[in-house]
A tleap script that builds the chain and sets N, CA, C and O, in Angstrom:
source leaprc.protein.ff14SB
mol = sequence {
  NMET SER ALA ILE LYS GLU ILE SER VAL ASN
  GLU LEU LYS SER LEU PHE ASP SER ASN SER
  ASP PHE GLN LEU ILE ASP VAL ARG GLU PRO
  HIE GLU ARG ASP ILE ALA THR ILE GLY GLY
  GLU ASN ILE PRO LEU GLY THR ILE THR GLN
  ASN ALA ASP LYS PHE ASP ARG ASN LYS GLN
  VAL ILE ILE TYR CYS ARG SER GLY LYS ARG
  SER GLY ASP ALA ALA LEU THR LEU GLN ARG
  ASP PHE GLY PHE GLN ASN LEU TYR ASN LEU
  LYS GLY GLY ILE LEU ALA TYR SER ASP GLU
  ILE ASP PRO SER LEU THR LYS CTYR
}
set mol.1.N position { -128.870 9.103 143.559 }
set mol.1.CA position { -130.180 8.772 143.028 }
set mol.1.C position { -130.365 7.248 142.974 }
set mol.1.O position { -129.489 6.517 142.511 }
set mol.2.N position { -131.491 6.804 143.443 }
set mol.2.CA position { -131.716 5.368 143.494 }
set mol.2.C position { -132.127 4.830 142.133 }
set mol.2.O position { -132.744 5.524 141.325 }
set mol.3.N position { -131.769 3.581 141.906 }
set mol.3.CA position { -132.147 2.935 140.657 }
set mol.3.C position { -133.641 2.647 140.668 }
set mol.3.O position { -134.272 2.612 141.725 }
set mol.4.N position { -134.193 2.442 139.488 }
set mol.4.CA position { -135.610 2.136 139.442 }
set mol.4.C position { -135.819 0.656 139.752 }
set mol.4.O position { -134.994 -0.188 139.402 }
set mol.5.N position { -136.932 0.359 140.410 }
set mol.5.CA position { -137.293 -1.020 140.698 }
set mol.5.C position { -137.949 -1.598 139.450 }
set mol.5.O position { -138.587 -0.883 138.678 }
set mol.6.N position { -137.785 -2.882 139.271 }
set mol.6.CA position { -138.390 -3.534 138.108 }
set mol.6.C position { -139.267 -4.687 138.565 }
set mol.6.O position { -139.083 -5.249 139.644 }
set mol.7.N position { -140.215 -5.019 137.719 }
set mol.7.CA position { -141.077 -6.169 137.946 }
set mol.7.C position { -141.088 -6.971 136.653 }
set mol.7.O position { -141.107 -6.394 135.566 }
set mol.8.N position { -141.075 -8.290 136.759 }
set mol.8.CA position { -141.093 -9.124 135.555 }
set mol.8.C position { -142.525 -9.312 135.076 }
set mol.8.O position { -143.471 -9.081 135.830 }
set mol.9.N position { -142.686 -9.724 133.839 }
set mol.9.CA position { -144.026 -9.951 133.303 }
set mol.9.C position { -144.714 -11.085 134.063 }
set mol.9.O position { -145.934 -11.068 134.222 }
set mol.10.N position { -143.945 -12.069 134.532 }
set mol.10.CA position { -144.543 -13.159 135.311 }
set mol.10.C position { -145.052 -12.658 136.661 }
set mol.10.O position { -146.099 -13.098 137.135 }
set mol.11.N position { -144.310 -11.738 137.279 }
set mol.11.CA position { -144.763 -11.141 138.535 }
set mol.11.C position { -146.039 -10.321 138.299 }
set mol.11.O position { -146.963 -10.363 139.110 }
set mol.12.N position { -146.086 -9.576 137.185 }
set mol.12.CA position { -147.282 -8.804 136.859 }
set mol.12.C position { -148.473 -9.735 136.651 }
set mol.12.O position { -149.568 -9.462 137.143 }
set mol.13.N position { -148.267 -10.823 135.929 }
set mol.13.CA position { -149.340 -11.797 135.690 }
set mol.13.C position { -149.871 -12.324 137.023 }
set mol.13.O position { -151.080 -12.497 137.175 }
set mol.14.N position { -148.991 -12.581 137.985 }
set mol.14.CA position { -149.420 -13.039 139.311 }
set mol.14.C position { -150.282 -11.985 140.008 }
set mol.14.O position { -151.271 -12.318 140.662 }
set mol.15.N position { -149.897 -10.702 139.864 }
set mol.15.CA position { -150.699 -9.621 140.446 }
set mol.15.C position { -152.093 -9.580 139.815 }
set mol.15.O position { -153.093 -9.425 140.516 }
set mol.16.N position { -152.152 -9.722 138.485 }
set mol.16.CA position { -153.445 -9.763 137.794 }
set mol.16.C position { -154.278 -10.932 138.324 }
set mol.16.O position { -155.450 -10.771 138.665 }
set mol.17.N position { -153.646 -12.118 138.387 }
set mol.17.CA position { -154.355 -13.339 138.759 }
set mol.17.C position { -154.874 -13.308 140.192 }
set mol.17.O position { -155.906 -13.907 140.494 }
set mol.18.N position { -154.164 -12.614 141.072 }
set mol.18.CA position { -154.570 -12.567 142.480 }
set mol.18.C position { -155.426 -11.338 142.800 }
set mol.18.O position { -155.735 -11.068 143.960 }
set mol.19.N position { -155.804 -10.594 141.743 }
set mol.19.CA position { -156.602 -9.366 141.925 }
set mol.19.C position { -155.977 -8.407 142.927 }
set mol.19.O position { -156.684 -7.777 143.715 }
set mol.20.N position { -154.661 -8.297 142.898 }
set mol.20.CA position { -153.949 -7.387 143.803 }
set mol.20.C position { -154.336 -5.940 143.515 }
set mol.20.O position { -154.733 -5.597 142.401 }
set mol.21.N position { -154.214 -5.108 144.531 }
set mol.21.CA position { -154.547 -3.693 144.393 }
set mol.21.C position { -153.285 -2.932 143.995 }
set mol.21.O position { -152.450 -2.611 144.840 }
set mol.22.N position { -153.157 -2.653 142.716 }
set mol.22.CA position { -152.009 -1.895 142.215 }
set mol.22.C position { -152.508 -1.004 141.093 }
set mol.22.O position { -153.617 -1.180 140.588 }
set mol.23.N position { -151.670 -0.040 140.707 }
set mol.23.CA position { -152.021 0.858 139.595 }
set mol.23.C position { -151.134 0.512 138.411 }
set mol.23.O position { -149.923 0.345 138.559 }
set mol.24.N position { -151.735 0.408 137.247 }
set mol.24.CA position { -151.011 0.106 136.017 }
set mol.24.C position { -151.096 1.327 135.112 }
set mol.24.O position { -152.185 1.826 134.825 }
set mol.25.N position { -149.931 1.805 134.662 }
set mol.25.CA position { -149.866 2.983 133.798 }
set mol.25.C position { -149.126 2.622 132.505 }
set mol.25.O position { -148.038 2.046 132.531 }
set mol.26.N position { -149.740 2.974 131.389 }
set mol.26.CA position { -149.171 2.753 130.057 }
set mol.26.C position { -148.668 4.109 129.554 }
set mol.26.O position { -149.462 5.024 129.338 }
set mol.27.N position { -147.343 4.240 129.368 }
set mol.27.CA position { -146.787 5.533 128.936 }
set mol.27.C position { -146.555 5.618 127.421 }
set mol.27.O position { -145.872 6.520 126.936 }
set mol.28.N position { -147.133 4.668 126.689 }
set mol.28.CA position { -147.023 4.732 125.230 }
set mol.28.C position { -148.015 5.753 124.670 }
set mol.28.O position { -148.858 6.283 125.394 }
set mol.29.N position { -147.899 6.014 123.384 }
set mol.29.CA position { -148.816 6.920 122.704 }
set mol.29.C position { -150.138 6.192 122.430 }
set mol.29.O position { -150.159 4.969 122.297 }
set mol.30.N position { -151.237 6.946 122.348 }
set mol.30.CA position { -152.552 6.311 122.129 }
set mol.30.C position { -152.617 5.391 120.910 }
set mol.30.O position { -153.281 4.355 120.956 }
set mol.31.N position { -151.931 5.761 119.813 }
set mol.31.CA position { -151.986 4.892 118.632 }
set mol.31.C position { -151.300 3.550 118.881 }
set mol.31.O position { -151.661 2.549 118.263 }
set mol.32.N position { -150.316 3.520 119.776 }
set mol.32.CA position { -149.664 2.253 120.123 }
set mol.32.C position { -150.607 1.391 120.958 }
set mol.32.O position { -150.677 0.173 120.796 }
set mol.33.N position { -151.325 2.060 121.851 }
set mol.33.CA position { -152.295 1.357 122.698 }
set mol.33.C position { -153.377 0.701 121.850 }
set mol.33.O position { -153.904 -0.349 122.217 }
set mol.34.N position { -153.713 1.326 120.702 }
set mol.34.CA position { -154.708 0.747 119.803 }
set mol.34.C position { -154.219 -0.564 119.192 }
set mol.34.O position { -155.032 -1.411 118.821 }
set mol.35.N position { -152.914 -0.740 119.084 }
set mol.35.CA position { -152.340 -1.949 118.497 }
set mol.35.C position { -152.391 -3.107 119.500 }
set mol.35.O position { -152.792 -4.220 119.161 }
set mol.36.N position { -151.979 -2.825 120.732 }
set mol.36.CA position { -151.939 -3.867 121.760 }
set mol.36.C position { -151.920 -3.200 123.122 }
set mol.36.O position { -151.281 -2.163 123.303 }
set mol.37.N position { -152.631 -3.804 124.098 }
set mol.37.CA position { -152.620 -3.252 125.451 }
set mol.37.C position { -152.802 -4.364 126.475 }
set mol.37.O position { -153.411 -5.396 126.193 }
set mol.38.N position { -152.267 -4.134 127.661 }
set mol.38.CA position { -152.530 -5.037 128.780 }
set mol.38.C position { -153.332 -4.286 129.846 }
set mol.38.O position { -153.437 -4.725 130.991 }
set mol.39.N position { -153.895 -3.140 129.437 }
set mol.39.CA position { -154.749 -2.382 130.337 }
set mol.39.C position { -154.028 -1.229 131.003 }
set mol.39.O position { -152.938 -0.828 130.595 }
set mol.40.N position { -154.658 -0.712 132.027 }
set mol.40.CA position { -154.087 0.407 132.749 }
set mol.40.C position { -154.463 1.745 132.147 }
set mol.40.O position { -155.069 1.820 131.078 }
set mol.41.N position { -154.094 2.794 132.853 }
set mol.41.CA position { -154.389 4.152 132.412 }
set mol.41.C position { -153.313 4.614 131.436 }
set mol.41.O position { -152.127 4.374 131.660 }
set mol.42.N position { -153.717 5.270 130.362 }
set mol.42.CA position { -152.767 5.747 129.354 }
set mol.42.C position { -152.355 7.186 129.669 }
set mol.42.O position { -153.154 8.116 129.563 }
set mol.43.N position { -151.088 7.342 130.059 }
set mol.43.CA position { -150.504 8.667 130.294 }
set mol.43.C position { -149.202 8.715 129.484 }
set mol.43.O position { -148.153 8.305 129.982 }
set mol.44.N position { -149.257 9.210 128.244 }
set mol.44.CA position { -148.060 9.203 127.397 }
set mol.44.C position { -146.852 9.855 128.075 }
set mol.44.O position { -146.993 10.816 128.832 }
set mol.45.N position { -145.676 9.322 127.791 }
set mol.45.CA position { -144.437 9.761 128.429 }
set mol.45.C position { -144.279 11.275 128.444 }
set mol.45.O position { -143.875 11.842 129.459 }
set mol.46.N position { -144.591 11.935 127.337 }
set mol.46.CA position { -144.413 13.380 127.245 }
set mol.46.C position { -145.313 14.185 128.168 }
set mol.46.O position { -145.135 15.394 128.317 }
set mol.47.N position { -146.285 13.512 128.791 }
set mol.47.CA position { -147.241 14.224 129.646 }
set mol.47.C position { -147.144 13.824 131.114 }
set mol.47.O position { -147.961 14.265 131.922 }
set mol.48.N position { -146.164 13.000 131.476 }
set mol.48.CA position { -146.176 12.479 132.854 }
set mol.48.C position { -145.941 13.544 133.921 }
set mol.48.O position { -146.517 13.462 135.006 }
set mol.49.N position { -145.111 14.539 133.633 }
set mol.49.CA position { -144.876 15.539 134.681 }
set mol.49.C position { -146.148 16.354 134.946 }
set mol.49.O position { -146.425 16.713 136.090 }
set mol.50.N position { -146.918 16.645 133.895 }
set mol.50.CA position { -148.176 17.358 134.082 }
set mol.50.C position { -149.219 16.486 134.780 }
set mol.50.O position { -150.162 16.995 135.385 }
set mol.51.N position { -149.041 15.165 134.688 }
set mol.51.CA position { -150.020 14.220 135.243 }
set mol.51.C position { -149.493 13.464 136.460 }
set mol.51.O position { -150.029 12.414 136.813 }
set mol.52.N position { -148.458 13.984 137.099 }
set mol.52.CA position { -147.853 13.279 138.242 }
set mol.52.C position { -148.871 13.015 139.345 }
set mol.52.O position { -148.754 12.035 140.081 }
set mol.53.N position { -149.862 13.884 139.458 }
set mol.53.CA position { -150.880 13.707 140.504 }
set mol.53.C position { -151.791 12.508 140.243 }
set mol.53.O position { -152.537 12.097 141.131 }
set mol.54.N position { -151.739 11.947 139.041 }
set mol.54.CA position { -152.556 10.771 138.730 }
set mol.54.C position { -151.885 9.470 139.182 }
set mol.54.O position { -152.516 8.413 139.195 }
set mol.55.N position { -150.612 9.555 139.548 }
set mol.55.CA position { -149.891 8.371 140.017 }
set mol.55.C position { -150.148 8.212 141.510 }
set mol.55.O position { -149.941 9.149 142.281 }
set mol.56.N position { -150.594 7.034 141.917 }
set mol.56.CA position { -150.958 6.784 143.311 }
set mol.56.C position { -149.696 6.627 144.154 }
set mol.56.O position { -148.790 5.882 143.780 }
set mol.57.N position { -149.631 7.315 145.271 }
set mol.57.CA position { -148.470 7.191 146.155 }
set mol.57.C position { -148.659 6.107 147.211 }
set mol.57.O position { -147.726 5.787 147.948 }
set mol.58.N position { -149.855 5.546 147.289 }
set mol.58.CA position { -150.172 4.629 148.384 }
set mol.58.C position { -150.294 3.169 147.980 }
set mol.58.O position { -150.669 2.326 148.794 }
set mol.59.N position { -149.984 2.871 146.741 }
set mol.59.CA position { -149.980 1.469 146.318 }
set mol.59.C position { -148.889 1.280 145.272 }
set mol.59.O position { -148.328 2.248 144.758 }
set mol.60.N position { -148.603 0.036 144.970 }
set mol.60.CA position { -147.608 -0.278 143.949 }
set mol.60.C position { -148.090 0.255 142.601 }
set mol.60.O position { -149.224 0.008 142.190 }
set mol.61.N position { -147.208 0.988 141.923 }
set mol.61.CA position { -147.522 1.529 140.600 }
set mol.61.C position { -146.580 0.879 139.589 }
set mol.61.O position { -145.359 0.994 139.695 }
set mol.62.N position { -147.167 0.196 138.611 }
set mol.62.CA position { -146.380 -0.472 137.578 }
set mol.62.C position { -146.548 0.318 136.286 }
set mol.62.O position { -147.664 0.571 135.831 }
set mol.63.N position { -145.414 0.701 135.707 }
set mol.63.CA position { -145.398 1.518 134.495 }
set mol.63.C position { -144.870 0.659 133.351 }
set mol.63.O position { -143.869 -0.041 133.502 }
set mol.64.N position { -145.548 0.718 132.209 }
set mol.64.CA position { -145.057 -0.060 131.067 }
set mol.64.C position { -145.123 0.722 129.774 }
set mol.64.O position { -145.833 1.719 129.645 }
set mol.65.N position { -144.338 0.217 128.807 }
set mol.65.CA position { -144.346 0.753 127.448 }
set mol.65.C position { -144.121 -0.430 126.503 }
set mol.65.O position { -144.491 -1.556 126.834 }
set mol.66.N position { -143.538 -0.197 125.363 }
set mol.66.CA position { -143.329 -1.278 124.400 }
set mol.66.C position { -142.214 -2.216 124.862 }
set mol.66.O position { -142.390 -3.434 124.876 }
set mol.67.N position { -141.062 -1.646 125.240 }
set mol.67.CA position { -139.900 -2.488 125.558 }
set mol.67.C position { -139.346 -2.275 126.963 }
set mol.67.O position { -138.490 -3.038 127.412 }
set mol.68.N position { -139.819 -1.256 127.657 }
set mol.68.CA position { -139.306 -0.970 128.995 }
set mol.68.C position { -138.442 0.273 129.078 }
set mol.68.O position { -138.125 0.714 130.182 }
set mol.69.N position { -138.049 0.855 127.956 }
set mol.69.CA position { -137.186 2.036 127.960 }
set mol.69.C position { -137.936 3.296 128.403 }
set mol.69.O position { -137.509 3.981 129.332 }
set mol.70.N position { -139.053 3.596 127.738 }
set mol.70.CA position { -139.808 4.805 128.093 }
set mol.70.C position { -140.393 4.720 129.493 }
set mol.70.O position { -140.418 5.712 130.221 }
set mol.71.N position { -140.868 3.529 129.873 }
set mol.71.CA position { -141.429 3.385 131.213 }
set mol.71.C position { -140.337 3.544 132.267 }
set mol.71.O position { -140.589 4.074 133.349 }
set mol.72.N position { -139.127 3.088 131.953 }
set mol.72.CA position { -137.996 3.303 132.858 }
set mol.72.C position { -137.677 4.779 132.997 }
set mol.72.O position { -137.410 5.267 134.095 }
set mol.73.N position { -137.706 5.494 131.865 }
set mol.73.CA position { -137.471 6.949 131.891 }
set mol.73.C position { -138.551 7.647 132.717 }
set mol.73.O position { -138.256 8.565 133.482 }
set mol.74.N position { -139.798 7.209 132.560 }
set mol.74.CA position { -140.910 7.801 133.307 }
set mol.74.C position { -140.709 7.595 134.807 }
set mol.74.O position { -140.873 8.525 135.596 }
set mol.75.N position { -140.354 6.377 135.191 }
set mol.75.CA position { -140.148 6.070 136.614 }
set mol.75.C position { -139.008 6.914 137.184 }
set mol.75.O position { -139.119 7.449 138.287 }
set mol.76.N position { -137.924 7.031 136.440 }
set mol.76.CA position { -136.788 7.842 136.901 }
set mol.76.C position { -137.183 9.300 137.107 }
set mol.76.O position { -136.840 9.907 138.121 }
set mol.77.N position { -137.900 9.850 136.144 }
set mol.77.CA position { -138.328 11.247 136.231 }
set mol.77.C position { -139.234 11.466 137.441 }
set mol.77.O position { -139.059 12.429 138.188 }
set mol.78.N position { -140.194 10.579 137.629 }
set mol.78.CA position { -141.136 10.729 138.748 }
set mol.78.C position { -140.441 10.551 140.095 }
set mol.78.O position { -140.766 11.239 141.063 }
set mol.79.N position { -139.484 9.627 140.153 }
set mol.79.CA position { -138.723 9.444 141.407 }
set mol.79.C position { -137.888 10.685 141.706 }
set mol.79.O position { -137.878 11.190 142.829 }
set mol.80.N position { -137.193 11.164 140.687 }
set mol.80.CA position { -136.279 12.289 140.855 }
set mol.80.C position { -137.016 13.593 141.138 }
set mol.80.O position { -136.656 14.323 142.061 }
set mol.81.N position { -138.038 13.885 140.355 }
set mol.81.CA position { -138.685 15.192 140.429 }
set mol.81.C position { -139.862 15.262 141.401 }
set mol.81.O position { -140.230 16.346 141.854 }
set mol.82.N position { -140.453 14.108 141.723 }
set mol.82.CA position { -141.651 14.112 142.564 }
set mol.82.C position { -141.524 13.226 143.808 }
set mol.82.O position { -142.451 13.147 144.614 }
set mol.83.N position { -140.369 12.558 143.960 }
set mol.83.CA position { -140.111 11.788 145.174 }
set mol.83.C position { -140.864 10.480 145.318 }
set mol.83.O position { -141.006 9.968 146.428 }
set mol.84.N position { -141.350 9.928 144.210 }
set mol.84.CA position { -142.049 8.639 144.298 }
set mol.84.C position { -141.089 7.527 144.724 }
set mol.84.O position { -139.930 7.500 144.310 }
set mol.85.N position { -141.592 6.610 145.559 }
set mol.85.CA position { -140.796 5.461 146.012 }
set mol.85.C position { -141.460 4.130 145.663 }
set mol.85.O position { -140.916 3.067 145.960 }
set mol.86.N position { -142.621 4.187 145.041 }
set mol.86.CA position { -143.451 2.986 144.854 }
set mol.86.C position { -143.657 2.622 143.382 }
set mol.86.O position { -144.652 1.991 143.024 }
set mol.87.N position { -142.712 3.024 142.536 }
set mol.87.CA position { -142.843 2.780 141.098 }
set mol.87.C position { -142.023 1.580 140.658 }
set mol.87.O position { -140.907 1.358 141.127 }
set mol.88.N position { -142.604 0.810 139.742 }
set mol.88.CA position { -141.933 -0.372 139.192 }
set mol.88.C position { -142.027 -0.315 137.679 }
set mol.88.O position { -143.099 -0.083 137.120 }
set mol.89.N position { -140.891 -0.529 137.019 }
set mol.89.CA position { -140.848 -0.582 135.568 }
set mol.89.C position { -141.102 -2.026 135.134 }
set mol.89.O position { -140.477 -2.946 135.662 }
set mol.90.N position { -142.014 -2.235 134.178 }
set mol.90.CA position { -142.247 -3.578 133.659 }
set mol.90.C position { -141.084 -3.945 132.740 }
set mol.90.O position { -140.934 -3.397 131.649 }
set mol.91.N position { -140.279 -4.875 133.204 }
set mol.91.CA position { -139.070 -5.275 132.482 }
set mol.91.C position { -139.437 -5.913 131.133 }
set mol.91.O position { -140.164 -6.905 131.081 }
set mol.92.N position { -138.924 -5.329 130.052 }
set mol.92.CA position { -139.192 -5.857 128.714 }
set mol.92.C position { -140.489 -5.362 128.096 }
set mol.92.O position { -140.759 -5.621 126.923 }
set mol.93.N position { -141.299 -4.645 128.887 }
set mol.93.CA position { -142.520 -4.038 128.370 }
set mol.93.C position { -143.524 -5.019 127.801 }
set mol.93.O position { -143.521 -6.208 128.121 }
set mol.94.N position { -144.388 -4.482 126.941 }
set mol.94.CA position { -145.458 -5.306 126.375 }
set mol.94.C position { -144.897 -6.369 125.424 }
set mol.94.O position { -145.550 -7.386 125.190 }
set mol.95.N position { -143.710 -6.151 124.880 }
set mol.95.CA position { -143.087 -7.173 124.031 }
set mol.95.C position { -142.800 -8.431 124.841 }
set mol.95.O position { -143.071 -9.542 124.386 }
set mol.96.N position { -142.249 -8.257 126.048 }
set mol.96.CA position { -141.965 -9.400 126.909 }
set mol.96.C position { -143.265 -10.065 127.361 }
set mol.96.O position { -143.336 -11.288 127.482 }
set mol.97.N position { -144.286 -9.254 127.608 }
set mol.97.CA position { -145.580 -9.809 128.021 }
set mol.97.C position { -146.142 -10.690 126.901 }
set mol.97.O position { -146.689 -11.762 127.159 }
set mol.98.N position { -146.003 -10.232 125.672 }
set mol.98.CA position { -146.448 -11.013 124.524 }
set mol.98.C position { -145.643 -12.311 124.402 }
set mol.98.O position { -146.212 -13.374 124.150 }
set mol.99.N position { -144.329 -12.227 124.578 }
set mol.99.CA position { -143.465 -13.405 124.459 }
set mol.99.C position { -143.750 -14.444 125.534 }
set mol.99.O position { -143.815 -15.640 125.247 }
set mol.100.N position { -143.919 -13.988 126.773 }
set mol.100.CA position { -143.954 -14.925 127.892 }
set mol.100.C position { -145.343 -15.240 128.435 }
set mol.100.O position { -145.544 -16.296 129.035 }
set mol.101.N position { -146.304 -14.340 128.232 }
set mol.101.CA position { -147.607 -14.504 128.874 }
set mol.101.C position { -148.752 -14.658 127.868 }
set mol.101.O position { -149.529 -15.610 127.944 }
set mol.102.N position { -148.849 -13.718 126.931 }
set mol.102.CA position { -150.003 -13.676 126.030 }
set mol.102.C position { -149.577 -13.487 124.582 }
set mol.102.O position { -149.477 -12.358 124.100 }
set mol.103.N position { -149.321 -14.612 123.878 }
set mol.103.CA position { -148.845 -14.506 122.493 }
set mol.103.C position { -149.880 -13.919 121.528 }
set mol.103.O position { -149.558 -13.636 120.375 }
set mol.104.N position { -151.134 -13.732 121.998 }
set mol.104.CA position { -152.143 -13.142 121.102 }
set mol.104.C position { -151.956 -11.629 120.973 }
set mol.104.O position { -152.554 -11.012 120.091 }
set mol.105.N position { -151.137 -11.022 121.836 }
set mol.105.CA position { -150.893 -9.580 121.733 }
set mol.105.C position { -150.089 -9.287 120.472 }
set mol.105.O position { -149.084 -9.943 120.199 }
set mol.106.N position { -150.533 -8.315 119.720 }
set mol.106.CA position { -149.830 -7.928 118.486 }
set mol.106.C position { -148.512 -7.248 118.835 }
set mol.106.O position { -148.467 -6.329 119.653 }
set mol.107.N position { -147.434 -7.720 118.197 }
set mol.107.CA position { -146.136 -7.062 118.380 }
set mol.107.C position { -145.946 -6.036 117.276 }
set mol.107.O position { -146.406 -6.221 116.149 }
set mol.108.N position { -145.262 -4.951 117.618 }
set mol.108.CA position { -145.014 -3.904 116.625 }
set mol.108.C position { -143.670 -3.310 116.880 }
set mol.108.O position { -143.249 -2.404 116.161 }
savepdb mol mol.pdb
quit
């Protein structure tokens, strides 16, 4: 089984800044998204297998959560069970994004 690919928050910021065509998925729970978000579609971790068809197979898909653990689990599950090859885990999650890119994001 292949390891999951990762993307840094600085790489994600570059994608945002260049208006790149990618899909951003937030696997946190809706109440967490209410606290802080960097956008993307909200598909909570517990529902990803039922929603696998919402993940685009034809472009880079970046998955994030609070710290990178749940999004890593999501990427592993989708790679293993659905054969995705285009998934990237946001290293450090929204906490790292707050630390390095946007300190106005509320940490929790």
